Structures are given as structure tokens and as C-alpha cells.
MIPA-784372 format. One record per residue (C-alpha): residue in one letter; y, z negated, x negated. Coordinates in nm, 4 decimals, always signed. Layout:
+---------+----------+----------+----------+
! residuo !       c2 !       c3 !       c1 !
+---------+----------+----------+----------+
!       A !        Y !        Z !        X !
...
+---------+----------+----------+----------+
***
This chain:
+---------+----------+----------+----------+
! residuo !       c2 !       c3 !       c1 !
+---------+----------+----------+----------+
!       M !  +0.0000 !  +0.0000 !  +0.0000 !
!       T !  +0.3440 !  +0.0929 !  -0.1323 !
!       S !  +0.6949 !  -0.0181 !  -0.0393 !
!       Q !  +0.7407 !  +0.3120 !  +0.1446 !
!       D !  +0.4374 !  +0.2355 !  +0.3665 !
!       W !  +0.5350 !  -0.1170 !  +0.4698 !
!       Q !  +0.6448 !  -0.1830 !  +0.8255 !
!       P !  +0.6955 !  -0.5221 !  +0.9915 !
!       A !  +0.4310 !  -0.6233 !  +1.2441 !
!       A !  +0.6922 !  -0.6569 !  +1.5168 !
!       M !  +1.0653 !  -0.6904 !  +1.5348 !
!       P !  +1.1953 !  -0.9921 !  +1.7299 !
!       S !  +1.2037 !  -0.9306 !  +2.1039 !
!       A !  +1.5713 !  -1.0287 !  +2.1142 !
!       L !  +1.6825 !  -0.7112 !  +1.9350 !
!       P !  +1.9688 !  -0.5583 !  +2.1377 !
!       G !  +1.9733 !  -0.2028 !  +2.2582 !
!       V !  +2.1106 !  +0.0782 !  +2.0496 !
!       G !  +2.4814 !  +0.0339 !  +1.9976 !
!       N !  +2.4805 !  -0.3460 !  +2.0339 !
!       P !  +2.5437 !  -0.5502 !  +1.7176 !
!       A !  +2.2567 !  -0.7458 !  +1.5689 !
!       L !  +2.5101 !  -0.9896 !  +1.4219 !
!       S !  +2.8808 !  -1.0301 !  +1.4895 !
!       V !  +3.1533 !  -1.2579 !  +1.3597 !
!       R !  +3.4836 !  -1.3024 !  +1.5380 !
!       N !  +3.7965 !  -1.4491 !  +1.3815 !
!       I !  +3.5911 !  -1.6245 !  +1.1122 !
!       T !  +3.8077 !  -1.8422 !  +0.8913 !
!       K !  +3.7147 !  -2.0973 !  +0.6256 !
!       R !  +3.9560 !  -2.3412 !  +0.4661 !
!       F !  +3.8893 !  -2.5914 !  +0.1905 !
!       Q !  +4.1711 !  -2.8429 !  +0.2175 !
!       R !  +4.4837 !  -2.6243 !  +0.1914 !
!       K !  +4.3095 !  -2.3180 !  +0.0465 !
!       T !  +4.1931 !  -2.0409 !  +0.2825 !
!       V !  +3.8970 !  -1.8579 !  +0.1289 !
!       V !  +3.7981 !  -1.6465 !  +0.4313 !
!       N !  +4.0796 !  -1.5349 !  +0.6579 !
!       D !  +4.0336 !  -1.4217 !  +1.0207 !
!       I !  +3.7501 !  -1.1695 !  +0.9737 !
!       D !  +3.5864 !  -0.9628 !  +1.2484 !
!       L !  +3.2642 !  -0.7864 !  +1.1524 !
!       D !  +2.9730 !  -0.6229 !  +1.3369 !
!       L !  +2.6344 !  -0.5426 !  +1.1838 !
!       F !  +2.4245 !  -0.2971 !  +1.3829 !
!       P !  +2.0438 !  -0.2609 !  +1.3941 !
!       G !  +1.9154 !  -0.0675 !  +1.0933 !
!       E !  +2.2515 !  -0.0761 !  +0.9175 !
!       V !  +2.2789 !  -0.1588 !  +0.5475 !
!       Y !  +2.6251 !  -0.3042 !  +0.4952 !
!       G !  +2.7489 !  -0.3393 !  +0.1374 !
!       L !  +3.0069 !  -0.6109 !  +0.0766 !
!       I !  +3.2101 !  -0.5697 !  -0.2410 !
!       G !  +3.5092 !  -0.7383 !  -0.3967 !
!       P !  +3.6212 !  -0.9233 !  -0.7093 !
!       N !  +3.4986 !  -1.2732 !  -0.7924 !
!       G !  +3.6693 !  -1.5262 !  -0.5675 !
!       A !  +3.7284 !  -1.2782 !  -0.2850 !
!       G !  +3.5317 !  -1.4925 !  -0.0378 !
!       K !  +3.2114 !  -1.2865 !  -0.0115 !
!       T !  +2.9660 !  -1.5714 !  -0.0703 !
!       T !  +3.1512 !  -1.8051 !  +0.1662 !
!       L !  +3.1528 !  -1.5408 !  +0.4408 !
!       M !  +2.7808 !  -1.4767 !  +0.3990 !
!       S !  +2.7013 !  -1.8476 !  +0.3953 !
!       M !  +2.8806 !  -1.8917 !  +0.7273 !
!       M !  +2.7011 !  -1.5931 !  +0.8788 !
!       V !  +2.3599 !  -1.7495 !  +0.8092 !
!       G !  +2.4603 !  -2.0982 !  +0.9188 !
!       A !  +2.4625 !  -2.2514 !  +0.5699 !
!       E !  +2.8373 !  -2.3189 !  +0.5914 !
!       M !  +3.0450 !  -2.4329 !  +0.8884 !
!       P !  +3.3450 !  -2.2099 !  +0.9666 !
!       T !  +3.6812 !  -2.3727 !  +1.0195 !
!       L !  +3.7547 !  -2.1272 !  +1.3006 !
!       G !  +3.5713 !  -1.8421 !  +1.4681 !
!       E !  +3.2382 !  -1.7547 !  +1.6259 !
!       I !  +2.9079 !  -1.6078 !  +1.5093 !
!       W !  +2.6881 !  -1.4101 !  +1.7485 !
!       I !  +2.3255 !  -1.3263 !  +1.6665 !
!       E !  +2.1263 !  -1.0955 !  +1.8945 !
!       G !  +2.3961 !  -1.1398 !  +2.1586 !
!       Q !  +2.3781 !  -1.5202 !  +2.1552 !
!       L !  +2.6372 !  -1.7617 !  +2.0236 !
!       F !  +2.5160 !  -1.9315 !  +1.7050 !
!       R !  +2.6190 !  -2.2983 !  +1.6987 !
!       Q !  +2.5662 !  -2.4791 !  +1.3682 !
!       D !  +2.6093 !  -2.8146 !  +1.5402 !
!       Q !  +2.3129 !  -2.7460 !  +1.7687 !
!       N !  +1.9464 !  -2.6988 !  +1.6872 !
!       S !  +1.8778 !  -2.3276 !  +1.7406 !
!       P !  +1.5508 !  -2.2451 !  +1.5592 !
!       Q !  +1.5035 !  -1.9249 !  +1.7582 !
!       L !  +1.8320 !  -1.7839 !  +1.6314 !
!       Q !  +1.7699 !  -1.9112 !  +1.2804 !
!       R !  +1.4394 !  -1.7219 !  +1.2770 !
!       C !  +1.6389 !  -1.3999 !  +1.3254 !
!       I !  +1.8074 !  -1.4504 !  +0.9868 !
!       G !  +1.6705 !  -1.4131 !  +0.6347 !
!       F !  +1.8911 !  -1.5278 !  +0.3483 !
!       L !  +1.8591 !  -1.4841 !  -0.0278 !
!       P !  +2.1416 !  -1.6721 !  -0.2027 !
!       D !  +2.2275 !  -1.6176 !  -0.5659 !
!       D !  +2.0798 !  -1.9571 !  -0.6623 !
!       Y !  +1.7613 !  -2.0095 !  -0.4611 !
!       P !  +1.4936 !  -2.2650 !  -0.5602 !
!       L !  +1.1535 !  -2.1809 !  -0.7066 !
!       Y !  +0.9063 !  -2.4679 !  -0.7230 !
!       D !  +0.7570 !  -2.4769 !  -1.0726 !
!       D !  +0.4279 !  -2.6410 !  -0.9727 !
!       L !  +0.3360 !  -2.3744 !  -0.7160 !
!       T !  +0.1706 !  -2.0371 !  -0.7548 !
!       V !  +0.3238 !  -1.7279 !  -0.5976 !
!       W !  +0.0800 !  -1.7472 !  -0.3058 !
!       Q !  +0.1337 !  -2.1213 !  -0.2551 !
!       Y !  +0.5101 !  -2.0727 !  -0.2586 !
!       L !  +0.5003 !  -1.8136 !  +0.0188 !
!       E !  +0.2400 !  -2.0089 !  +0.2156 !
!       Y !  +0.4656 !  -2.3153 !  +0.2057 !
!       F !  +0.7532 !  -2.1242 !  +0.3655 !
!       A !  +0.5207 !  -1.9501 !  +0.6114 !
!       R !  +0.4132 !  -2.2937 !  +0.7327 !
!       L !  +0.7760 !  -2.4060 !  +0.7592 !
!       Y !  +0.8474 !  -2.1082 !  +0.9857 !
!       G !  +0.5470 !  -2.1948 !  +1.2013 !
!       I !  +0.3486 !  -1.8789 !  +1.1306 !
!       S !  +0.0023 !  -1.9346 !  +1.2726 !
!       P !  -0.2966 !  -1.9642 !  +1.0362 !
!       G !  -0.4452 !  -1.6487 !  +1.1850 !
!       L !  -0.1383 !  -1.4414 !  +1.0856 !
!       R !  -0.0334 !  -1.6254 !  +0.7703 !
!       H !  -0.2832 !  -1.4719 !  +0.5265 !
!       R !  -0.2195 !  -1.1153 !  +0.6431 !
!       R !  +0.1571 !  -1.1643 !  +0.6385 !
!       I !  +0.1616 !  -1.2987 !  +0.2825 !
!       Y !  -0.0709 !  -1.0243 !  +0.1641 !
!       D !  +0.1474 !  -0.7495 !  +0.3164 !
!       I !  +0.4688 !  -0.8930 !  +0.1744 !
!       L !  +0.3218 !  -0.9315 !  -0.1733 !
!       E !  +0.2251 !  -0.5656 !  -0.1532 !
!       L !  +0.5790 !  -0.4761 !  -0.0479 !
!       V !  +0.7450 !  -0.6654 !  -0.3345 !
!       Q !  +0.4808 !  -0.5499 !  -0.5838 !
!       L !  +0.3553 !  -0.8978 !  -0.6729 !
!       S !  -0.0042 !  -0.8775 !  -0.5488 !
!       S !  -0.1391 !  -0.9003 !  -0.9022 !
!       K !  +0.0654 !  -1.2178 !  -0.9601 !
!       H !  -0.0458 !  -1.4165 !  -0.6548 !
!       H !  -0.2293 !  -1.6742 !  -0.8704 !
!       S !  +0.0531 !  -1.6993 !  -1.1282 !
!       R !  +0.2854 !  -1.9975 !  -1.1317 !
!       T !  +0.6466 !  -1.9176 !  -1.0565 !
!       T !  +0.7467 !  -2.0268 !  -1.4082 !
!       E !  +0.5380 !  -1.7418 !  -1.5518 !
!       L !  +0.7328 !  -1.4697 !  -1.3706 !
!       S !  +1.0026 !  -1.2520 !  -1.5223 !
!       R !  +1.3526 !  -1.2631 !  -1.3759 !
!       G !  +1.2926 !  -0.9454 !  -1.1789 !
!       M !  +0.9663 !  -1.0833 !  -1.0390 !
!       K !  +1.1411 !  -1.4068 !  -0.9396 !
!       Q !  +1.4044 !  -1.2069 !  -0.7528 !
!       R !  +1.1335 !  -1.0143 !  -0.5671 !
!       L !  +0.9548 !  -1.3400 !  -0.4854 !
!       G !  +1.2824 !  -1.4787 !  -0.3500 !
!       L !  +1.3144 !  -1.1708 !  -0.1313 !
!       A !  +0.9560 !  -1.2157 !  -0.0105 !
!       R !  +1.0400 !  -1.5729 !  +0.0889 !
!       A !  +1.3499 !  -1.4511 !  +0.2771 !
!       I !  +1.1479 !  -1.2056 !  +0.4900 !
!       I !  +0.8242 !  -1.4030 !  +0.5341 !
!       H !  +0.9198 !  -1.4740 !  +0.8981 !
!       Q !  +1.0198 !  -1.1085 !  +0.9593 !
!       P !  +1.3866 !  -1.1605 !  +1.0451 !
!       S !  +1.5904 !  -0.8917 !  +1.2176 !
!       V !  +1.8915 !  -0.9572 !  +0.9908 !
!       L !  +1.8655 !  -1.0008 !  +0.6130 !
!       V !  +2.1569 !  -1.1324 !  +0.4037 !
!       L !  +2.1406 !  -1.0860 !  +0.0251 !
!       D !  +2.3989 !  -1.2381 !  -0.2098 !
!       E !  +2.4023 !  -1.0631 !  -0.5501 !
!       P !  +2.0246 !  -0.9995 !  -0.5501 !
!       V !  +2.0225 !  -0.7714 !  -0.8585 !
!       S !  +2.2503 !  -0.9836 !  -1.0766 !
!       G !  +2.1171 !  -0.9929 !  -1.4323 !
!       L !  +1.8312 !  -0.7491 !  -1.3693 !
!       D !  +1.7528 !  -0.4614 !  -1.6027 !
!       P !  +1.7653 !  -0.1015 !  -1.4702 !
!       V !  +1.3904 !  -0.0860 !  -1.3966 !
!       A !  +1.3951 !  -0.4144 !  -1.2028 !
!       R !  +1.7035 !  -0.2972 !  -1.0114 !
!       M !  +1.5280 !  +0.0269 !  -0.9185 !
!       E !  +1.2233 !  -0.1656 !  -0.7928 !
!       F !  +1.4442 !  -0.3949 !  -0.5859 !
!       R !  +1.6363 !  -0.0965 !  -0.4490 !
!       D !  +1.3128 !  +0.0689 !  -0.3328 !
!       I !  +1.2174 !  -0.2465 !  -0.1424 !
!       I !  +1.5549 !  -0.2561 !  +0.0318 !
!       K !  +1.5102 !  +0.1058 !  +0.1376 !
!       A !  +1.1685 !  +0.0239 !  +0.2838 !
!       L !  +1.3144 !  -0.2649 !  +0.4816 !
!       Q !  +1.5949 !  -0.0396 !  +0.6047 !
!       Q !  +1.3421 !  +0.2179 !  +0.7237 !
!       S !  +1.1627 !  -0.0567 !  +0.9175 !
!       G !  +1.4814 !  -0.1127 !  +1.1202 !
!       M !  +1.5982 !  -0.4333 !  +0.9562 !
!       T !  +1.9739 !  -0.4980 !  +0.9489 !
!       I !  +2.0864 !  -0.5804 !  +0.5945 !
!       L !  +2.4060 !  -0.7286 !  +0.4538 !
!       I !  +2.4167 !  -0.7178 !  +0.0744 !
!       S !  +2.6812 !  -0.8068 !  -0.1826 !
!       S !  +2.6661 !  -0.6744 !  -0.5364 !
!       H !  +2.8816 !  -0.5847 !  -0.8336 !
!       V !  +2.6439 !  -0.2950 !  -0.9144 !
!       L !  +2.8229 !  -0.0457 !  -0.6944 !
!       S !  +2.6080 !  +0.2511 !  -0.7919 !
!       D !  +2.3111 !  +0.0760 !  -0.6305 !
!       L !  +2.5036 !  +0.0094 !  -0.3092 !
!       A !  +2.6143 !  +0.3724 !  -0.2909 !
!       D !  +2.2477 !  +0.4733 !  -0.3053 !
!       F !  +2.1371 !  +0.3010 !  +0.0156 !
!       C !  +2.4323 !  +0.1474 !  +0.2042 !
!       S !  +2.5476 !  +0.3110 !  +0.5249 !
!       T !  +2.8681 !  +0.1050 !  +0.5482 !
!       I !  +3.0940 !  -0.0601 !  +0.2913 !
!       G !  +3.3323 !  -0.3524 !  +0.3280 !
!       I !  +3.5875 !  -0.4523 !  +0.0643 !
!       M !  +3.7035 !  -0.8134 !  +0.0485 !
!       E !  +4.0086 !  -0.9377 !  -0.1356 !
!       L !  +4.1689 !  -1.2831 !  -0.1293 !
!       G !  +3.9680 !  -1.3806 !  +0.1784 !
!       Y !  +4.0551 !  -1.0689 !  +0.3813 !
!       L !  +3.8282 !  -0.7804 !  +0.4774 !
!       V !  +4.0681 !  -0.5061 !  +0.3705 !
!       E !  +3.8322 !  -0.2108 !  +0.4228 !
!       S !  +3.5280 !  -0.1650 !  +0.6463 !
!       A !  +3.4011 !  +0.1846 !  +0.7132 !
!       P !  +3.0979 !  +0.4136 !  +0.6843 !
!       L !  +3.0434 !  +0.5149 !  +0.3242 !
!       N !  +3.0963 !  +0.8847 !  +0.3945 !
!       E !  +3.4272 !  +0.8075 !  +0.5626 !
!       L !  +3.5415 !  +0.6123 !  +0.2567 !
!       Y !  +3.4465 !  +0.9046 !  +0.0343 !
!       N !  +3.6334 !  +1.1526 !  +0.2525 !
!       R !  +3.9415 !  +0.9343 !  +0.2787 !
!       L !  +3.9674 !  +0.7720 !  -0.0652 !
!       S !  +3.7630 !  +0.9754 !  -0.3106 !
!       R !  +3.9394 !  +1.2479 !  -0.5062 !
!       R !  +3.7317 !  +1.5653 !  -0.5355 !
!       Q !  +3.7274 !  +1.7749 !  -0.8503 !
!       I !  +3.5776 !  +2.1129 !  -0.9318 !
!       F !  +3.5103 !  +2.2274 !  -1.2888 !
!       I !  +3.5211 !  +2.6058 !  -1.3009 !
!       A !  +3.4481 !  +2.8292 !  -1.5988 !
!       T !  +3.4765 !  +3.2068 !  -1.6208 !
!       L !  +3.3415 !  +3.4725 !  -1.8524 !
!       G !  +3.6644 !  +3.6657 !  -1.7999 !
!       E !  +4.0293 !  +3.5786 !  -1.8544 !
!       G !  +4.1606 !  +3.2295 !  -1.7785 !
!       P !  +4.4920 !  +3.3472 !  -1.6254 !
!       A !  +4.3046 !  +3.5608 !  -1.3710 !
!       L !  +4.1019 !  +3.2565 !  -1.2653 !
!       A !  +4.4174 !  +3.0434 !  -1.2389 !
!       Q !  +4.5901 !  +3.3075 !  -1.0273 !
!       A !  +4.2928 !  +3.3309 !  -0.7888 !
!       L !  +4.2882 !  +2.9494 !  -0.7547 !
!       D !  +4.6580 !  +2.9416 !  -0.6677 !
!       A !  +4.5837 !  +3.1438 !  -0.3570 !
!       H !  +4.3533 !  +2.8747 !  -0.2098 !
!       A !  +4.5158 !  +2.6154 !  +0.0170 !
!       C !  +4.2818 !  +2.3276 !  -0.0822 !
!       V !  +4.3598 !  +2.3528 !  -0.4545 !
!       V !  +4.6051 !  +2.0664 !  -0.5150 !
!       S !  +4.6436 !  +2.1093 !  -0.8903 !
!       Q !  +4.4884 !  +2.2760 !  -1.1929 !
!       T !  +4.4229 !  +2.1353 !  -1.5394 !
!       R !  +4.3284 !  +2.3791 !  -1.8139 !
!       V !  +4.0303 !  +2.2412 !  -2.0077 !
!       S !  +3.9943 !  +2.5427 !  -2.2371 !
!       D !  +4.0961 !  +2.9077 !  -2.2374 !
!       R !  +3.8331 !  +2.9906 !  -1.9789 !
!       E !  +3.7706 !  +2.6570 !  -1.8055 !
!       I !  +3.9850 !  +2.4860 !  -1.5425 !
!       C !  +3.9514 !  +2.1494 !  -1.3689 !
!       V !  +4.0772 !  +2.1636 !  -1.0107 !
!       E !  +4.1842 !  +1.8699 !  -0.7959 !
!       F !  +4.0495 !  +1.9723 !  -0.4570 !
!       A !  +4.1589 !  +1.8520 !  -0.1127 !
!       G !  +3.8786 !  +2.0077 !  +0.0919 !
!       D !  +3.5238 !  +1.9088 !  +0.1830 !
!       E !  +3.1969 !  +2.0681 !  +0.0730 !
!       A !  +3.2343 !  +2.3529 !  +0.3216 !
!       A !  +3.5813 !  +2.4279 !  +0.1820 !
!       A !  +3.4397 !  +2.4198 !  -0.1719 !
!       G !  +3.1809 !  +2.6760 !  -0.0673 !
!       E !  +3.4567 !  +2.8932 !  +0.0756 !
!       L !  +3.6480 !  +2.8679 !  -0.2538 !
!       L !  +3.3388 !  +2.9803 !  -0.4438 !
!       R !  +3.2919 !  +3.2781 !  -0.2129 !
!       S !  +3.6588 !  +3.3772 !  -0.2455 !
!       L !  +3.6434 !  +3.3707 !  -0.6270 !
!       I !  +3.3332 !  +3.5878 !  -0.6265 !
!       A !  +3.4951 !  +3.8272 !  -0.3778 !
!       A !  +3.7996 !  +3.8473 !  -0.6075 !
!       G !  +3.5742 !  +3.9680 !  -0.8894 !
!       I !  +3.6044 !  +3.6540 !  -1.1072 !
!       P !  +3.2941 !  +3.6397 !  -1.3342 !
!       L !  +3.2004 !  +3.2728 !  -1.2978 !
!       C !  +2.9591 !  +3.0899 !  -1.5265 !
!       Q !  +3.0216 !  +2.7354 !  -1.3971 !
!       F !  +3.1240 !  +2.5866 !  -1.0624 !
!       N !  +3.0634 !  +2.2111 !  -1.0525 !
!       H !  +3.1891 !  +2.0240 !  -0.7435 !
!       T !  +3.2131 !  +1.6432 !  -0.7893 !
!       R !  +3.3863 !  +1.3490 !  -0.6239 !
!       E !  +3.4847 !  +1.0042 !  -0.7428 !
!       D !  +3.2105 !  +0.7460 !  -0.6964 !
!       L !  +3.2243 !  +0.4124 !  -0.5143 !
!       E !  +3.3100 !  +0.2198 !  -0.8292 !
!       T !  +3.6094 !  +0.4442 !  -0.8986 !
!       I !  +3.7287 !  +0.4067 !  -0.5382 !
!       F !  +3.7033 !  +0.0281 !  -0.5659 !
!       L !  +3.8878 !  +0.0120 !  -0.8983 !
!       K !  +4.1629 !  +0.2418 !  -0.7684 !
!       H !  +4.1955 !  +0.0176 !  -0.4648 !
!       L !  +4.2388 !  -0.2910 !  -0.6847 !
!       D !  +4.4883 !  -0.1124 !  -0.9106 !
!       H !  +4.6922 !  -0.0077 !  -0.6063 !
!       K !  +4.6975 !  -0.3639 !  -0.4731 !
!       Q !  +4.8061 !  -0.5031 !  -0.8095 !
!       V !  +5.0876 !  -0.2486 !  -0.8419 !
!       S !  +5.2124 !  -0.3024 !  -0.4869 !
+---------+----------+----------+----------+
***
């Protein structure tokens, strides 16, 4: 069994219909004495969505996530899970079972094996003995730790410990999974393995909220991105919308003919914002259009008889968008 094959046995019956949020926060605010660390945030997470939360250290990401899973009491605001109000001052085990949480500093018990560790949490969640063995076996397959089920947690590498922490967070098959910096300190191979698991959980229909400073990973599987700064959620939009609105597109074009002829043909296209000559026969274009417009530019150059040998259409990545956003805020 591979991570691509794994599916949960059953999603919780309280899952809302399509279009209804799996988890919502309204006017969430958190103050520590006179300092406001999360300021009046509204956020909806929809079934099957992978929401990436990014921002500099101290932006309030961890505090927001802790409130969303009930680990921290908000000063103001409401949290709704599966259409029901989540009250931290009341015992609501049914709602708590809808949430899986992997903080950035979770405990691993040194005297337990991998199997014993997961069995302990399966018992805490009240998973029946008849289902417990099969559930643990399936999750160990998913997180690629089946061969380590007799190993003590102290014998695991950092990447294996992170995957075991994730297994613990989903042992009860929550509908919403919250991950706080899950790939911090992992090498590229371990990050790739973790990323594949997240994709498998997404395909199963699980709603996922994940924070990370490794923005290239988030861009690979997130459907929506939120940017936090100084306690505010300053951006929240589908990833493609952020790219279209904030990412500058560039096209590197090279010709076998004369550079001035290429430059003249580019001037005639409305989406060409500016040209930068890279060499006598190569030009970098700042482009205001989408992929369809880039295709039209390519066709027009060919129709104009320009002998092209390179046409490379790129756009700024998520990390560049985020850094530009911070630079703009600092300047303003």
C-alpha cells in the first residue's frame, strides 16, 4: 500500500454539504495583556481545501492555529466546526474528534515503540479494539513507517518522528487537520515524503490548514494561501488568483535573426510592458498577459517571420510574491 492508495475508512457524518465550511472563525482576536497577537480575523476552510498560512515569525500564525483547534482560548470571536459552535469552556468531544493537530513541539514518549505510541492515542480516542489494529496498520503504511513499528521512538530520525506525529494526529480520522511548521528542519527527501502524504490526505477529502516557511512546498499542493502580518490576515485568496494578481510574468526570447527586428515585433504587442536586452539576440520581456496571451505572442512572432530559438514563459513564485509583499509593507 502506498500513500497514493490510502483512503480513510469513513469521513465523519457531520461533514457539511459542498460549499459549506468545514471550519470557520469569526472575528477571532487574541490579546496577551496589552499586546494583540491575532486581530479580528475571519476565515473559512472548505472540505478538501489545503490552506497554506504564511507570514514572518511573530505574525500570529501559531496563536491563530492554536485557537482554531481549541488549545488556546480566544479573547473575542467564535469558532465553528462542521456547522456547530465550538466552545472551549464546554466538553465537546464530538467536535474535538473532527480536529487533528500537529504542533511544532509535540511529545514523543521515549519508552514506547511506534506501534505502542499510536495504540495509546487510539485508545484515548475510543477506537474500538476491532478497528484499532487495522487503523494503525493502514496509517503506518500511509506514513511509510510499517518497518519501524517495533522501533522505539528514540531510534527514529527527525523525518520519521515528524511522520509519526502526523500519524498520531490522524489516528482518529479527523475531517480537519491543522499542521504547524511540519517540515521545519527536514532535509529535502524527508520534505518530499511528507508532501506526498499531505497530497494523499487531500485526495481523501480531508481539509488541511498548514503553516510553513518552505513556500515552494506550499505552492506544490495548497489550493489557497493566507498571509499574516502583525496579527492581521492581510491576504487570503486561491493560489492561482494570487499568481494572476501579484506575480510578475517574464518571457525570455531568443532569435537566430537580428535583435532589433525582434524588439520591433515585441513593441507591437499590447501585453509587452517592457523589454530588457540580455544579449544581441536575446530579450527579457515583462509580460502583462496570461498563458493564452503568451501563446498569442508566440504565434504573432512566428507569423512575423522572426526565427525564434527560445521562448521561455515564467512567473514569479510564491516566495517572491511574499517577499515583495513584505518589502512593500516596510516601504509604506
